[in-house]
C-alpha positions as CSV (number, residue, x, y, z in Angstrom):
1,M,-83.1,55.5,-35.5
2,A,-81.3,54.1,-38.4
3,H,-77.8,52.7,-37.7
4,M,-75.2,54.3,-39.9
5,T,-71.9,52.8,-40.6
6,T,-68.9,54.9,-41.6
7,P,-66.5,53.6,-44.1
8,T,-63.2,52.5,-42.6
9,K,-60.0,54.1,-43.9
10,R,-56.8,52.2,-44.4
11,A,-53.7,53.7,-43.0
12,A,-51.2,54.8,-45.5
13,P,-48.0,52.8,-45.5
14,A,-45.3,54.3,-43.2
15,R,-42.5,56.0,-45.0
16,A,-39.1,56.6,-43.5
17,K,-38.3,60.3,-43.1
18,P,-34.7,61.3,-43.3
19,A,-33.1,61.7,-39.9
20,A,-32.2,65.3,-39.0
21,K,-28.5,65.7,-38.5
22,S,-27.8,66.9,-35.0
23,T,-25.1,69.4,-34.4
24,V,-25.5,69.0,-30.7
25,P,-23.1,66.4,-29.2
26,I,-24.7,63.6,-27.2
27,K,-24.2,64.2,-23.5
28,A,-24.3,61.8,-20.7
29,S,-27.7,62.1,-19.1
30,S,-28.3,62.5,-15.4
31,E,-31.7,60.7,-15.8
32,P,-32.2,57.4,-14.0
33,F,-31.4,54.3,-16.2
34,L,-31.1,50.6,-16.1
35,R,-28.4,48.6,-17.8
36,F,-27.8,44.9,-18.4
37,Y,-24.7,42.9,-18.8
38,H,-24.2,40.7,-21.8
39,S,-21.5,38.4,-23.0
40,K,-18.1,39.6,-24.3
41,E,-18.9,37.9,-27.6
42,L,-22.1,39.9,-28.0
43,R,-20.3,43.1,-27.2
44,A,-17.5,42.3,-29.8
45,R,-20.2,41.5,-32.4
46,T,-22.1,44.7,-31.5
47,L,-19.0,46.8,-32.0
48,K,-18.1,45.1,-35.3
49,V,-21.6,45.7,-36.7
50,L,-21.7,49.3,-35.6
51,S,-18.2,50.0,-37.1
52,T,-19.2,48.3,-40.4
53,L,-22.4,50.4,-40.7
54,E,-20.6,53.6,-39.8
55,A,-17.8,53.0,-42.2
56,C,-19.7,52.0,-45.3
57,D,-21.1,54.1,-48.1
58,D,-24.6,52.7,-47.9
59,P,-25.7,51.6,-44.4
60,T,-28.9,50.2,-45.7
61,E,-26.9,47.3,-47.3
62,H,-26.3,46.1,-43.7
63,C,-29.8,46.6,-42.3
64,G,-30.4,42.9,-41.9
65,V,-27.2,42.5,-39.8
66,L,-28.1,45.4,-37.6
67,T,-31.6,44.0,-37.2
68,D,-30.3,40.6,-36.2
69,L,-28.0,42.3,-33.7
70,I,-30.8,44.4,-32.1
71,L,-33.0,41.3,-31.8
72,E,-30.1,39.5,-30.1
73,L,-29.6,42.4,-27.7
74,V,-33.4,42.4,-27.0
75,D,-33.2,38.7,-26.3
76,S,-30.2,39.1,-24.0
77,G,-31.9,42.0,-22.1
78,M,-35.2,40.1,-21.6
79,D,-33.2,37.2,-20.3
80,Y,-31.2,39.4,-18.0
81,Y,-34.1,41.5,-16.6
82,F,-36.8,38.8,-16.4
83,L,-35.8,35.2,-16.7
84,R,-32.6,35.5,-14.7
85,S,-34.4,37.3,-11.9
86,L,-37.2,34.8,-12.0
87,K,-34.7,31.9,-11.6
88,A,-33.1,33.8,-8.7
89,T,-36.4,34.0,-6.8
90,G,-36.6,30.2,-6.8
91,A,-39.8,30.2,-9.0
92,G,-40.9,26.7,-9.9
93,F,-40.1,24.9,-13.1
94,V,-43.6,25.5,-14.5
95,A,-43.5,29.2,-13.8
96,Q,-40.1,29.5,-15.5
97,Q,-41.2,27.5,-18.5
98,S,-44.4,29.6,-18.8
99,A,-42.4,32.8,-18.6
100,S,-39.9,31.5,-21.2
101,L,-42.7,30.4,-23.5
102,G,-44.5,33.7,-23.2
103,L,-41.3,35.6,-24.0
104,V,-40.8,33.5,-27.2
105,G,-44.2,34.9,-28.4
106,V,-43.2,38.4,-27.4
107,K,-39.9,38.1,-29.3
108,K,-41.6,36.9,-32.4
109,V,-44.0,39.8,-32.5
110,M,-41.2,42.3,-31.6
111,G,-38.9,40.7,-34.2
112,T,-41.5,41.4,-36.9
113,V,-42.0,44.9,-35.9
114,I,-38.3,45.7,-35.5
115,R,-37.5,44.2,-38.9
116,N,-40.3,46.2,-40.6
117,V,-39.2,49.5,-38.9
118,L,-35.5,49.1,-39.5
119,G,-36.1,47.8,-43.1
120,R,-37.8,51.1,-43.9
121,M,-35.1,53.3,-42.5
122,S,-32.7,55.4,-44.6
123,G,-28.9,55.3,-44.2
124,P,-28.8,58.4,-41.9
125,Q,-31.6,56.9,-39.7
126,L,-29.7,53.6,-39.4
127,L,-26.6,55.6,-38.4
128,S,-28.7,57.3,-35.7
129,V,-29.7,53.9,-34.4
130,C,-26.0,53.0,-34.3
131,A,-25.2,56.2,-32.4
132,T,-27.9,55.4,-29.8
133,L,-26.5,51.9,-29.3
134,R,-23.0,53.3,-28.8
135,E,-24.4,55.8,-26.3
136,L,-26.1,52.9,-24.4
137,M,-22.8,51.0,-24.3
138,E,-21.0,53.8,-22.5
C-alpha cells in the first residue's frame, strides 16, 4: 500500500468576539470553591485597576495593566496554594527549589497565553473579566 500524506491546515488566527451583555445579575453560587488570601497592597491595586477600566471610555487602553494584575494574582495564588503548603509540610530545600523553579516555567508559559488572549479582547470582554474578578473578591 502506498503511504498517503494529507496536507496540514493552519488554524486561522483567533479573533475576539464581542461579549454578550448579560441582563441577569451575577448571583452568589452555592457551588464549592477555593479562595486564597493575598496582600492588602495587591487588593488595593486590584480595586484600582478594576475601577480604572470600568470608568474609562476605552478599556482596551488599559489591557496591559489588567494583564499585569492578572499575572500577579496568578503568581500569588500559585504561591498560596502550592509553595506555601509545600513549605508547611517541611519539604526539603531541594524539593522547594525544584517546585519553585518548575512554577517559574509554568508562569512564563501562562503569561504568554494570558497576554495573547487578553490582548485580543474587546472593551466589553475586558469589562467582563473585571466583573468576574470583582465577583471572586466577594
